[in-house]
C-alpha positions in Angstrom: 12.9 -38.8 12.2 10.1 -41.3 12.2 8.4 -42.4 15.4 6.9 -45.5 13.7 3.5 -44.4 14.8 1.5 -43.0 11.9 -1.0 -41.2 14.1 1.7 -39.4 16.1 3.5 -38.6 12.8 0.3 -37.0 11.4 -0.2 -34.9 14.5 3.5 -33.8 14.4 3.1 -33.0 10.6 0.1 -30.9 11.2 1.6 -29.1 14.1 4.8 -28.4 12.0 2.7 -27.2 9.1 0.8 -24.8 11.2 3.9 -23.4 12.9 5.7 -23.0 9.7 2.9 -21.2 8.0 2.6 -18.8 11.0 6.3 -18.1 10.9 6.2 -17.4 7.2 3.1 -15.3 7.6 4.9 -13.2 10.2 7.9 -12.7 7.9 5.6 -11.6 5.1 3.9 -9.1 7.4 7.3 -7.8 8.5 8.3 -7.3 4.8 5.0 -5.5 4.1 5.6 -3.2 7.0 9.2 -2.4 5.9 8.0 -1.7 2.4 5.0 0.5 3.5 5.0 4.2 3.5 5.4 5.8 6.9 2.7 8.4 6.3 -1.0 7.6 6.5 -3.0 7.9 3.3 -0.1 7.0 1.0 -0.8 4.0 -1.3 1.0 0.8 -0.6 3.9 0.0 -3.0 3.5 -3.2 -5.2 5.9 -5.2 -3.0 4.0 -4.4 0.1 0.7 -5.4 -1.5 2.1 -8.7 -2.6 3.5 -9.3 0.9 0.2 -8.6 2.5 -1.5 -11.0 0.0 1.1 -13.6 0.8 0.6 -13.1 4.5 -3.2 -13.7 4.1 -2.6 -16.9 2.2 -0.2 -18.1 4.7 -2.6 -17.2 7.5 -5.3 -19.3 5.7 -2.8 -22.2 5.4 -2.1 -22.1 9.2 -5.7 -22.0 10.1 -6.5 -24.9 7.8 -3.7 -26.9 9.5 -5.0 -26.0 12.9 -8.6 -27.0 11.9 -7.4 -30.3 10.4 -5.4 -31.0 13.6 -8.4 -30.2 15.8 -10.7 -32.4 13.6 -8.1 -35.2 13.7 -7.8 -35.1 17.5 -11.6 -34.9 17.9 -12.0 -38.0 15.6 -9.4 -39.9 17.7 -11.2 -38.9 20.9 -14.6 -40.1 19.6 -13.0 -43.3 18.3 -11.5 -44.0 21.8 -14.8 -43.5 23.7 
């Protein structure tokens, strides 16, 4: 639902993007853990490796959204002072 305020909509979009990326990251890490061998020193199966790679990419996406949100709010605060 649109609030009609583009600034508030952008803030909500960035918050949602960060939260979604973090949820997906956590799911990918759970998958990697389920696919991983239970003994130390054993190599990771291919699916676990891909899940870890995906989790890292999703972590970067979440961090980028958080940085963009922080930058956007800082810009708004500077603009208001």
